[in-house]
N, C-alpha and C positions, 0 to 999 in steps of 0.2 A: 408201140402199143403192147408189146410183150411185157414191158415192166409193169404196165397197169393190170394185165391179166395175172401176173404172179401176185401182185398185191391183193387182188380180188379173190384168189384162191388160197390165201395164206391160211394155214391151220396149224395144228399142234405137230403135225408131221415134219414140218420144215420150220425150225426155230432159228434165232439169230446165231446161236452157238455153232449150229451145223454150217451155216453160211460163213461165219468167221473162220471156221476150221478149214473149209474147203478153199476159201481165199488163201489162207496161210499155206497150205499144202501146195497149191498152184505156184505161189510166189517163190517158195523155198525149193520147189520140185523134190519134195521128200516128205514122207509120212513121219519119218523118225525126227527130222529137224523140226518139223511143224509141232510134233508132240512135245519136244523140249522147249520150244519158244512158247507154246501156250500153256505149258505145265500141265499137260494131259497124258494119260497113258496112251500107248500106241494102239491098243484095242479100241480105246475110246474114239481116237481120231478115225480109225477105220470104219467104226460103227456110224460116225456122222456122214462120212462119205457114201456109205452104202445107203443110208437113210435117204439121202438126197437123190441117189440113182434110183431108188425104188419110187420116190415121189415123182420124179420127172420121167420115170420109166426109160431110161437111157444110160448108156455108159458115159460117164464123165471123164474118166482118166483111163487111158490105155496103159496098163502097168504089167510089167513082167519083170523077173529078177534082173534083166539087163537094160530094161527101157522104161522110161517114164515119159508119157506124152499126153497132153490134154487133147480131147476129142473135140470135133467141130461143135457138138451140142454142149460139151463142157466149157467151151470158150463163151458161148452164149450165157450160160448160167454164171460163169465167172464174172463177165462184165456186168450183168444185171445184179449180182450179188454185192459187187462193189458199190453200185448205185444205191441199192437198198440200205446197205450198212452206213454209207455216207449220209443218206437222208435221216436214218435213225440218229446218228451221231449229232447231225445239225439240229434236229428236234430237241435232243437232250441238252445240247448247249444253249439253245434259245429258251427252253423252260428254266434252266439254271439261271440265265441271265435275268429272265423275268422276275424271278423270285429274289434275286440278289441285287437288282438295280437300285440305285438310290432314289428315295422318294422323300416327301416332306418338303422342308423349307430351310433356308439359310437366311438369317437376318443379318445383313452386312452393313456396317457403318463405315463411312469413308470421310476423310477430310476433303476440303474442297479441291486442292490441287490433284490429290489421288483420284477423288471421285469424278472429277471432270475430264482428266486427261490420261490416267493410267487404267482405272477400273473397267471402262467400256470393252476393251479388247480382252481383258480377263474374264468378264462375264460372257462374252460371245463364245470363247473357248470352252468354258465350263458348261454352258448350256448346250453346246453341241455334244458334249460327252455324256452329260446327264440331263436329258430333256424333261425328266419326270419331277426334278427338283425345282420348287418355286423359289425365285431369288427376290428378296425384298431389300431394297437398298435405301439407306438414310444418309443424306450428305449434309454434315455439319462440320463445325471446326473441331480441331484435335481434342481440345478439353471436353467438348460435349460428347464426342464419340467414345472417348475413354470412360467417362462417367456412365454412359448407357451400357458399355460392356460390363463394367463393374456391377451395375445393378441387374444384369442379366436381361436387359431389355433388347440388347443386341448380342449375337452370338460371336462375332469376330469384328474387329476393327482394322482399317487400313489408314494409317496416319502418318503425318510428319511431325517432327518435334518430340518432345519429351513425354514419357509416361511416368507419372509420379505416384499413382495409386499402388499401394503395397500389395494388393492381392491381384495385380495384373502383371503379365510379362510380356515383353515385346521382342521381336527379332527383325533386324533390318533385311530388306529384300531388294533395295535399289537405292543408289546414291543419287543425290540431286544437287546440282550447283546453284548457289544463290547469287544473283547479279544485281548491280545498281541500274536502274533505268531512269533516263532523263529526257525530258521533252525536247524535240527538235527546236533549235533556235533559243534554248536556254543559255544564259550568259556563262555558265560553267563550261560550255562546249567551245568557246571562243577565246579562251585566255589561259595563260599559265596559272594553275590553281594553287593558291596557298592554303594552309590549314585553317586559317581564320576564315576563308571564304566558304568553308564547309559548315560554318556556324550559322544558326538562325535561318536556315532554309525551311521552306514548307514541304513537308514530307506527307505522303499519302500511305496510309497502312491499313492492313486488315484489322478486324476487331480483336478485342482481348480474348485470349483463349486459342487464337489461331497459331499454328506452328510458324507461319510466315511472319506474323507479328512479333513472336518470340525472337526470331533471328534478327529482325530489324532492331529491336531494343537492345539485343545483346551486342549488335554492331555499335550502336551509339555508346554503350557503356564502355566497350573495349577501347573505342578511340576517342573518348571524351567528346563526343559530338552532341551539340546542344540544339535540338530542333527548335525553330521559331514557331511554327505552327504545325498542328497534326490534323490532317483530314482523314477520317475513319470511313472506309467502305467495306462492306461486308461480303465482297466477292472478288475473285482474282480478275474477272472481266471488268469489273467496275474500276479496280485500281489501274489496270492497263488503260482503259478509256480515259481515266482522270489524267494519267500521264500524257497521253496523246493530245489531250485538250489543253495541256500546259498548266495544270493545277499545282503540280509539284513533282519532286523526285520520289523514287521508292526503291525497295529491295523486294525482289520477286523471284520465283523460281525460274530457272532457264527453261524448264519444261513448259511453263505457262507462256513465257515470251515466245518460244519457238512455235507454239500451237496457236498463238494469237496474232501472228503476223506482226510481231513486235520486236523482232531480233535487232532492227535498227535502232531502237531506243536504248540498247544496252551501251554502258559507257564505263570505261575503267577510270576510277578516281584515284589520284595518288594518295598515299598514306593509308589506303584501305586495302587490306589483302582479302582476295576472293575467299568465300567460306563455303563449305558444303554441309549438307545435313543428309539424313537418311529417311526414306520411307520404310515403315515397319508395319508388320501385322501384329495385332494385340489380341490376347486371349487371357482367360482366367489362369492363375498359377496352377489351379487344381485340375489335372488332366481328366478327372472323372466328370468335369463340367463341360467338357468339350465333346460335342456329338461326332458321329462317324462322318456325317455330311461335312462338318467343318474341317476335320482332319483331311478329308479328300480335297477340300477346296484349298487348304494350306499347301498340300503337296503339289497341287497345280501352280500355285504361286511360286513355290520353289523351282518348278520345272520351267516356267516361262521367264522367270527372273533369277537365274542361278548366281545371284550376288554372293551368297554365303560361301559358295565354293572358292571365291577369290580372297576371302578373309584369311 
């Protein structure tokens, strides 16, 4: 209760500088060293100590040319002074954080793979650090997200695949392996596969503009594979379910397969070399168009996915 009494009796006779000086004198056990540390003259240090002694009507320090010792009442004031200064410093920090904490919103666009499997943990971490920022997320395919960032309808994009717009720039933050998934019981699983048997298969693919669709078509072109029929489904979940139902084969992110309980559908085909792609964050090329909130968000992406450090 003594600390409360001190607060209630606070007046101009006892300011924070006097308390700070007293604490420093006690900790250094020297008026001279305290004056040097605080960049105050020695008479000023002595004045602060005398002012406190007058205020509390007690001797705080028993000092002679050969002795320096804090008195019992000086110990009481010393402990309470540290508490008071600590509270004041804490209040100053909290006020600073209040005025400088992030507010407003971030409009985030994410392609389906990133948005469904990577983004949620990132959003949780960001929201914990910056709860005053409103997070608005749009999940579309890569082409749509890039276009919306270009039009400033989104502040930042997290995508897979290529960024072709000249006024956008992308930086990879994570590597992703692409795998072939084949239904259980499919004929390709039960025989020695020849190149001709990779022709005219039914494939299940994402929609045009999807980074996953781009990888699949690139695979066909690179290995001269001729699809017999293409079934287009506009979600990763739909593609996986289609493969599980035996509709056809597909190329999908290992991240999707692992998170969809579909790792057992992954199958290595001869003649086809596994490929990788990158998840990237996309922003306008002009730094002036990137808000402080987005910069902080990007720094968190780099921290949680330190992929660039490996490049």
